[in-house]
C-alpha positions as CSV (number, residue, x, y, z in Angstrom):
1,M,-21.4,12.8,212.7
2,Q,-20.6,15.6,215.0
3,R,-17.1,16.8,214.8
4,T,-14.9,17.2,217.9
5,I,-12.6,20.2,218.6
6,L,-9.9,20.1,221.2
7,V,-9.4,23.5,222.7
8,V,-5.9,24.0,224.3
9,D,-5.2,27.2,226.2
10,D,-3.9,27.9,229.7
11,D,-6.4,30.7,230.2
12,P,-9.7,29.1,231.4
13,H,-11.7,32.2,230.2
14,I,-10.5,31.8,226.6
15,R,-11.3,28.1,226.7
16,Q,-14.8,28.9,228.0
17,L,-15.4,31.5,225.3
18,L,-14.3,29.1,222.5
19,V,-16.1,26.0,223.9
20,F,-19.4,28.1,224.0
21,A,-18.9,29.5,220.5
22,L,-17.9,26.2,219.0
23,G,-20.8,24.4,220.8
24,K,-23.3,27.0,219.3
25,A,-21.9,26.1,215.9
26,G,-22.8,22.4,216.5
27,L,-19.4,21.1,217.3
28,A,-18.4,18.9,220.2
29,T,-15.5,20.1,222.3
30,Q,-12.8,18.9,224.6
31,E,-10.5,21.1,226.8
32,A,-6.9,21.0,227.8
33,G,-5.1,23.6,230.0
34,D,-1.6,22.8,229.0
35,G,0.4,21.0,226.3
36,E,0.9,17.8,228.3
37,A,-2.9,17.6,228.9
38,A,-3.5,18.2,225.3
39,L,-1.3,15.2,224.3
40,E,-3.1,13.0,226.8
41,A,-6.5,14.1,225.4
42,V,-5.4,13.3,221.9
43,A,-4.2,9.9,223.0
44,R,-7.5,9.2,224.6
45,Q,-9.7,10.3,221.7
46,A,-8.3,11.8,218.5
47,P,-10.2,15.1,217.7
48,D,-11.1,16.3,214.3
49,L,-9.2,19.6,214.9
50,V,-7.0,21.2,217.6
51,V,-7.2,24.9,218.5
52,L,-3.8,25.4,220.1
53,D,-2.4,28.3,222.0
54,I,1.3,29.0,221.2
55,N,2.3,30.7,224.5
56,M,1.7,28.2,227.3
57,P,3.9,27.3,230.3
58,R,6.0,24.1,230.5
59,M,5.3,22.8,226.9
60,D,4.4,25.6,224.5
61,G,2.1,25.2,221.5
62,L,5.0,24.9,219.0
63,E,6.3,21.8,220.8
64,V,2.8,20.4,221.0
65,C,2.4,20.9,217.3
66,R,5.8,19.1,216.6
67,R,4.6,16.1,218.7
68,L,1.1,16.0,217.1
69,R,2.7,16.0,213.6
70,G,4.7,13.1,214.7
71,L,1.5,11.2,215.4
72,G,-0.6,12.2,212.4
73,E,-2.2,14.9,210.3
74,T,-4.9,16.3,212.6
75,P,-5.6,19.9,211.5
76,I,-4.2,22.6,213.9
77,L,-5.4,26.1,214.3
78,F,-2.9,28.3,216.3
79,L,-3.8,31.0,218.7
80,S,-1.0,33.5,219.1
81,S,-0.7,36.3,221.7
82,R,2.5,37.4,220.1
83,D,2.4,40.1,217.5
84,D,5.5,38.6,215.9
85,E,5.1,37.2,212.4
86,I,8.2,35.1,212.7
87,D,6.4,33.1,215.5
88,R,3.3,32.8,213.3
89,V,5.2,31.7,210.2
90,L,7.2,29.2,212.3
91,G,3.9,27.7,213.4
92,I,2.7,27.3,209.8
93,E,6.0,25.7,208.9
94,L,5.6,23.2,211.7
95,G,2.4,22.0,210.0
96,A,-0.4,24.2,211.4
97,D,-3.2,24.9,209.0
98,D,-4.0,28.5,210.1
99,Y,-3.6,30.9,212.9
100,V,-5.6,33.7,214.7
101,V,-3.9,36.5,216.7
102,K,-5.2,37.5,220.1
103,P,-7.3,39.4,220.9
104,F,-9.7,37.7,218.6
105,S,-13.4,37.3,218.0
106,P,-14.8,33.9,218.9
107,R,-16.8,34.1,215.7
108,E,-13.6,34.5,213.7
109,V,-12.1,31.4,215.3
110,V,-15.3,29.4,214.6
111,A,-15.2,30.6,210.9
112,R,-11.6,29.4,210.5
113,V,-12.3,26.1,212.2
114,M,-15.3,25.5,209.9
115,A,-13.2,26.4,206.8
116,I,-10.6,23.8,207.8
117,L,-13.2,21.2,208.5
118,R,-14.9,21.8,205.2
119,R,-11.5,21.2,203.4
120,T,-11.1,17.9,205.2
121,T,-14.4,16.6,203.9
122,A,-14.7,18.6,200.7
123,K,-15.3,16.8,197.4
124,P,-12.8,17.4,194.7
125,P,-13.6,20.3,192.3
126,A,-15.3,19.3,189.1
127,E,-12.3,20.2,187.0
128,A,-10.1,17.8,189.0
129,G,-11.6,14.8,187.4
130,G,-10.6,12.3,190.1
131,V,-6.9,11.5,190.4
132,I,-4.6,14.2,189.1
133,A,-1.3,13.2,187.5
134,H,1.4,15.7,186.3
135,G,4.9,14.5,185.7
136,R,5.9,12.4,188.8
137,L,3.2,14.0,191.0
138,T,0.0,12.2,191.6
139,L,-2.9,13.6,193.8
140,D,-5.9,11.7,194.8
141,P,-8.5,14.3,196.0
142,E,-10.9,11.6,197.2
143,A,-8.3,10.0,199.5
144,W,-6.4,13.2,200.2
145,T,-3.1,11.5,199.3
146,A,-0.1,12.7,197.4
147,N,2.6,10.7,195.7
148,W,6.0,11.5,194.1
149,G,6.6,8.6,191.9
150,D,6.2,5.6,194.1
151,E,6.8,7.6,197.3
152,A,3.9,8.8,199.5
153,V,4.2,12.5,200.6
154,T,2.5,13.4,203.9
155,L,0.8,16.7,203.6
156,T,-1.3,18.8,205.9
157,V,-4.8,19.7,204.8
158,T,-3.8,23.2,203.7
159,E,-0.7,22.0,201.9
160,F,-2.8,19.5,200.0
161,G,-5.4,22.1,199.1
162,I,-2.7,24.5,197.7
163,L,-1.1,21.8,195.6
164,R,-4.5,20.6,194.4
165,A,-5.5,24.1,193.4
166,L,-2.3,24.5,191.4
167,A,-2.6,21.1,189.8
168,T,-6.2,21.6,188.6
169,A,-4.8,24.3,186.2
170,P,-1.2,23.6,185.7
171,S,-0.6,26.3,183.2
172,R,-2.2,29.0,185.3
173,V,-0.2,31.3,187.6
174,F,-2.3,31.8,190.8
175,S,-2.0,34.9,192.8
176,R,-1.8,34.4,196.6
177,D,-5.3,35.9,196.8
178,A,-6.6,33.3,194.3
179,I,-5.1,30.5,196.3
180,I,-6.7,31.8,199.5
181,D,-10.1,32.0,197.6
182,R,-9.7,28.4,196.5
183,L,-8.9,27.2,200.1
184,H,-11.3,29.4,202.1
185,G,-13.7,31.2,199.7
186,P,-13.7,34.9,198.8
187,G,-13.1,37.5,201.5
188,F,-11.3,35.2,204.0
189,A,-8.5,37.1,205.7
190,V,-5.2,35.2,205.4
191,T,-1.8,37.0,205.0
192,D,0.4,36.4,202.0
193,R,3.1,35.3,204.3
194,T,0.9,32.3,205.4
195,I,0.6,31.1,201.8
196,D,4.4,31.6,201.3
197,S,5.1,29.5,204.3
198,H,2.9,26.7,203.2
199,V,4.5,26.8,199.7
200,R,8.0,26.7,201.3
201,N,7.0,23.7,203.4
202,L,5.6,21.9,200.3
203,R,8.8,22.5,198.4
204,A,10.9,21.2,201.3
205,K,8.8,18.0,201.5
206,F,9.1,17.3,197.8
207,A,12.8,18.3,197.5
208,G,13.7,15.6,200.0
209,L,12.5,13.1,197.3
210,G,14.2,14.9,194.4
211,G,11.2,17.0,193.5
212,H,12.8,20.4,193.2
213,D,10.5,21.6,190.4
214,V,7.0,21.1,192.0
215,I,6.1,24.7,192.4
216,E,7.3,27.6,190.4
217,T,7.3,31.3,191.5
218,R,6.4,34.1,189.1
219,A,7.8,37.2,190.7
220,G,5.2,39.8,191.5
221,V,2.4,37.5,190.5
222,G,2.2,34.2,192.4
223,Y,2.7,30.5,192.0
224,R,2.0,27.8,189.5
225,L,2.7,24.1,189.2
226,G,6.1,23.2,187.9
227,P,6.9,20.4,185.4
228,C,7.3,17.9,188.2
229,A,9.9,16.0,186.3
230,G,12.3,15.6,189.2
231,A,16.0,15.8,189.4
């Protein structure tokens, strides 16, 4: 079934470029010129992914992201015209799955969109062996669900992918590059700060349920799965 991408940007030229590029990649598209129109479009027909500009008048992309995250877990790819990493990291922490900084190549946007879509439909890796249980943590790669004890934990696609990567080899310390390779494949350009932001977000979600030991940091190396025993 053809996947549908909602392109949200107040610049009609950028929308046109992206709609053309996404269409050539075999994706259906919808357009919205501002945040309010984006929310209305999602209410009419939920897309498979939203490409969302941060810097828009009236309702910016960060606010749109907050509202979309209140409705569900539709993947979000941010477009940012600000060369300010704080803005980009904030976007990731709000629940966006990735970001691209303007000016960008439409081919790069399409590549990142396709990578996110592949993660939403990907089969679990062979080593996962179905449901993964470690301490109080349970992951179901088939259903894309996470539980801490009896409590369901709502994760974005990227957050789930990171946690699944760590959980398939709980004794291994993964470098940030190794995590990126697991999520996107080798050679995909994502900054270390993006991975750090997703890990910070994961820790916050589980900490709210008493899971303060889900992910451990190995200074200068990367991350590995913690004991997941809880407080």
